[in-house]
N, C-alpha and C positions, 0 to 999 in steps of 0.2 A: 134746465138741469145740465150740468157738466159732468160727463163720465170720464174718469181718469184711470189709466192702466199703465203699469210699469213692466219692463221686461229687460233681459240682458241683451236682447237683440232687437233691431228695428222691425216694425211691422208694416209700415206704409211704403218703405223703400227696401231694395235688396240689401242684404248684409254687406255687400261690397260697394255700398253707395259712395264712399270716399274715392274709390278707383273708378267707378262707373261715371260719375258726374265730374264735370270739368269746371263748374262755376258754383259759387256758394248758393245761388238761388236763381231759378229760371222757370218759366212755364213748362209743364211736363204733359206732353200729349198722351203718353202712355197711361198716366194716371187719370187724366180728365176723361169724362164719359159723357153719355148722351143726356144726362140729367142737368146739363148746364153747369156743371162744376168745373171751375178752373183751378187745377192743381199747380203748385209751385214745388220743386224739389231741387236738391243740390247737396253740396259738401257741408252746408250749414252757414247760417247767417244769424246775427244777433237779432232777438225779437224786435227791438225798437227800429231796426233797419229793414225789416221785412216788408214787401209791398202791401201785405194785408194787415199791417199793424193797426190801421184805423178801423178794421172790422172784427178782429179776433182779440179776445182777452188772453194774450199770452201770459204765462206765469212759469215759475221755476220748476226744478226737478221734483217729480212726485215721490222720489225715494229719499233724497237727502235734504230737500228744500233749498238747494243752492240756486242762485240766479246766474251762475256761470254756465249758461246753456246756448246751444245753437239750434235753430229751427232747421230741420232737414226735410220736412214736407208739410204742406199746408194747403187747405182749400177752404173757400167760403162761397156761399150762394144763397139766394133767396128763392123760395118756391113761388112759381108763377101762379099757382092755384090759391095758396093761402096767404102769401106775403110773409111767411115766417123765414127767419134766418137760420141757417145751418153752417156749422164749421167743424173742421177736424184739423188737428196738427200733431206733429211729432217732434220732439226735441231730444238732442243728445246732450247729456250732462258732462261737462269737462271736469267736474270735481269727482264724481263717483263712476262714471262710465255707464250709468243706466239710461235706458231710452224711456221716455214718457210720452204717451199719446193721449190726447184729450179730444172729446167730441162734445158738441153743443147742439141742442135742438130747441129753438125758441118756444115751440108749442108744448114741451114737457112741463 
């Protein structure tokens, strides 16, 4: 099941992400945690160019449907116990300015 939520501000990264990050996409140690999740964050990268594009089903804006979006945060992992895949990502829409975050849990 994919859970989709939209908001006027980002949720996975700070509101000042464009100033805080210096590159479009890079591993982020602050977001990564002990659950073996490797997060990427940055100023934004096209979904097709993201390092996790082969693992995550990126899609367009949850508010307006535009595909003119940039991924500003994403993580993908597989549970060691169950073998189930999990991912989360957040996109910024260049068309309407809305932020969309999606989460997926293979066992739902």
